N, C-alpha and C positions, 0 to 999 in steps of 0.2 A: 292279584298277583301272590303267588305263595312265598311263604316267609323264605327270605335269603336269596329269592331268584332276583336274576339281573334284568334291566330293561332289555327287551330284543331278544331275551333269550327262547327258545323253543321249548314246548313243553316235555319233550323226552330228553332234554339236557342231562349228560350222564357226567356226574363227577367220580374222580379216582381212576379216571380210563388209563388202561395200560396199554400203551403204543410200541410197536415193533416195526424198526425200518430192518428189512433182512439184509442189506448190505449197502455201505455208503459211508467212505472215510470223511468226506467233507460234511456229513450231516451230524457229526458230533457235537459242534458248536450251535447247529441250529437246534438240535435237542435240548441242549442247555438253556437256550432262550424260550422254547416251550415251556420247559418247567419253571422257569423265572415268572413267565406270564400266568400259568396256571400250576401253582405248588401241588395241586391234587393229582398231577399227572405222574404217571411213570412213564418215562420214554426210554426204549432201549435201541442200541444200534448194533448190528453185528461186524464187527471189524476184527479185533484180536484180544485176547486176555490183555496183552501187553500194554496196547493203546487204549484201552477202555478206562475212563474215568468215574465209573458209576456202576452200580450193581445191575445184574439183570444177564439176559442171553446175549453174550458178547462174541459167541463163537461164529465163525465163518462156516460154510459148508465143507471148507477145505480143514478147518479144525473139527467140525462135528461130524463129518461123513467119515466112512472107512478109508484108509490109504490105500486100498486095493481098488476101491470104486474108480470107475473111470470118470472124468470131468463132465461128461455129457449124460451121466446116469440120472436122467430126469424123474424116474420114479423112486430111485433113492433119495434124490433132493426133495421130494414132495413128503416122503415118509419123515424126513428129518424137519422139515417146516412144521408138518403136525404134531411131531412130538415136542417140537420147541414152544408151540401155541399152548398145548396141554401142560407141558412142565411148569409154565412160567404165566398162566392164567392170562392169556394175552386177549386182549377185546378187539384191538383194530390193528391189522398188518397192513404197511405200507409197503408194499414191495418194489424194488428197483431192479430186480433182475427177475427172468422168467416170469414174467408179469402175467401173460396171456394164459399160462398153465396153471398158476397159481388162482387166477381167476375163475378158471373152469373146475377148481379142484374140489369144491364143496367143502371149504374149510370151517371149522367151527366158530370162527371169528369174523368180524367184519373186514372187509379187503378194500382199500381206498386206492382208485386208479386215476391217474389225471387225464384219461380220456378212454375211447373204447379200444378194443384189442387192434382190429384193423388199423386204427389210426396210430397205435403206437408203434405197430409195425412199418407204416409208411414214414412216421417221423424219424425212425431209426435208419431210413434209406435216404441218402443225401439225393439222389437222383430222382427217385421217386416224389420225394417233398417237393425238388426246386419242379418238376413237371405239375405239380397239384397247384402251383400257385402261377402258372403262367398267363399273362395278360395282366397281372398286378404291376402297379409302379413299383412294388419293391422286388419284383420277380428279378432273381439273379440268374442270367442265362448260363446253363450247366450242360456240359457233354459226358456221356457214359463213354468209359474207356475199359474195354476189356482184354485188349492184347497190345502189344508195343507198336503194331501198325495202325491201330487205332490212334494211339498218341501221336505218332508221326504224322499222320494225315491233319489232325487237328492244328498241330504246329505249323504245317505248311500253309494252311489258310488262316493262321492269326493275323489279324489287322496289323501292320506297321504303323501303330499312332503310340507306340511308347508304353502300351498297357502290358503289364507283367502277368504271367501264366501262373495259375494256383494248381495245385493239385494236391488231392486229399484221396484217402479210401472212401469208397462208398459206404461202408458200415464203420462206424468207431466214433470213440468220444474223446474228449480232453485234448484235442489237437494233435494226436498222435498220427504220424506219417503224413503230416502237412509239410509241403515244399512250396517254395516260390522258383519258379524257373525264371532265371534272369541273367542278363549278360554281367556275369560277375568274374572274378579271377578263379581260374582252373581249382585252386586249394580253398576256396571261400568256405565250402561246407564242412572242410576238416579245421581250419583256423578258428571259425566262429560258428559253430554248429547251432548255437542258440537262435541265430537269425535266420534259420531255415531257408537258405539260398543257395541254389545249385545251378550250374549250366544247363539247358535244357539237352544236349547232345550227351551230358555225361548220364543224366538221369535216364535218358532213352537207352544208352548202352547199358545201364544197370537193369532194365527192365528186359531186355533182350537176354543178359545173360541168365537173369531167373528164369525165363521161359525155356532155356536149355534144360533147366533141373524140373520144370513142370508149369502149368498154367498160373498166371498171377491172379491175384485178387481183382476185383473190380474196382477202378478208380473213378473219381469224377475230377472234371477239369473246369475251370471258371477264371473269370477274370480277376487278379488281384486288386482289391480295394486299398487305396491309400488310408482311408479312415478320416475322422477319429471314429471309434467303435462304440455303441451304446448299448448296455445291457439292461432288458427290462425284466424286472422280477415283479411276477404277475400274479396276482391273487383272484380266482376265478369261480365261477359257480354254475357248473353245467352250461358252460357255453357263455356266459354272461361275465364281462370284465366288471371286478368290482372296486380293484384299486392296484395300483401298481408304483415301482419307484424305479426311475431312469437313471442309470449310473453311467456317465461318460468318463472314460479313462483319459486324462489329461498329460500332456507332453512333460509335465513337472512330477508326474508320479502319483499326483493327487486324483481325487474322483470328485466330479460334480453330480450331486444327486438332487434330483428332482422329483415332484409327485403329479407334476401337470408338464406335459410336452407336446410339442406340434405333431408328433408322431401318434398321438392317442387314438385317433380313429382307425388308423392302419393296424394296430395292436387290438382294438375292439374289434375289429374285421376278423382278424387271425383267431382270436379266441372263439368267436361265433362258427367260423369256418372248421375249425377243427375240435370243437365241443370241448375245449380244455376245461380242467376242474381241478382245484387246489391251487397249490403254489408250484409255479413253473416258472421258466425263463425264455426271453426270446431275445436274439441279439441282431442287431441292424449295424450295419458299417456303410460309412459315405463312399461313393463312387467319385471317378474322376470329374464328371459331370455335376457333382454336388447333389445328386440323387441318392436316397437311403435305400440300400438294398438289404432284404432279410436273409441272413446267412443261415441260421438255423433256428428250430424250438428245441429246447432242452425239456424234456417231459419229466422235470425233478427240479427241485429248489437248487439254485445255482450257490455256491458257496459263498460268493459275495452279498449275498443278501444281508448277512449279519451285519455288514456296513450301513446298510439302508435302516435296519431294525435299531441301530445305535443312534440314529439321529431323529427318530421320531416317526418312521413310517409303518411301524406296527404290521407288517406283513406276517411275520412268523406268528405273533400273538393272536392275530385275527384268525388265521389259520387254525391255530389251536381251537380258538373260541368256535369256529365252523365245524370241525372234527366232534367236538363233544356236544354240540347243541347249544353251548351256552351263548352263542350268538347266531342270529340268522342273517341271511344276504343282504336284507334291507336293512339290518342295524350295524353294519359294518361303516366305521368312521373313514372318512377321508380328508385328513388334516393336510395342510399345505406344507409342503417341506422343499426347501431351496438353500441348499448350502454345499460346501466343499469339506471333504475330509483328507487328512493326511496319513501317513503310516509309518511307523518306528518300530525297531527292531528291540527287542527285550531281553536280558539273559536271566534264565531261572536255573537256581541248582536243583539237580536231579537227585533226589534222595533214593539211595538203594540200599 
């Protein structure tokens, strides 16, 4: 072993790596943990100069691009990416937007993707994703809605067993556009919008009103699952599950975090099926019949992975080690974690 090398490190291990996330607001604390795990790393996230707490390329495309350039100016965006890489001597780009175009752009640095370009497109499509896992125990039946008549037909055939209807945009992240169609008060969606509950007839009427202005964006409909929900933070290597943390959200606001869970065989199957790579996230939720259903795979780290990191799961630290070559897949440690965490609000004075 060469002097200073660590056990399990690959021969091409690279110290002082400069990593750039081209967009991602929840990635700032993840980047901080990567730097703690390996102080030789420079990790940059494009958010905005006002929210960045470290030096580096913080500008987003909105900041760095021309104000006159259209939002879908892909050529301009790629030119901005190239200049950012060159100006900041970036070694590794971990894109979170326009990933397929970036992967095919022939950039001067390495590009890290969590799956192949076709798989990323599938994972971003909730209906295509659901169809891809038909036949699995964790499959959640999902219907495609392109018109208000489609939704009316689904609602007319919905089983009268007390199962609520869940509606989401076909494409989208962070729960935007999620609604539960339920027998609630007519003003429930106005008085308590955070609960995301609305009467089916009201939602359907809104779609029909929207169609008078133009076609609606595709939606998906599925049963609403009562929970609880488990978020799996997964570290994978080209379709091989290396380790994970399962975070269950509890009724008291705490989270139960474990590194060993009965759903591990299903998670390993999913990682292999989609060829997942790096640090990603999969979300399961318990159905009425007590079975676990797969809601989605997020092909990027979840913000909550920082909680698992703070109790010893070392997912972010080991991801950093794999990116630099300091670790190999075979040398990733799987320490046993079984604990609960709670959350507290802190107040900090802002220096202006």
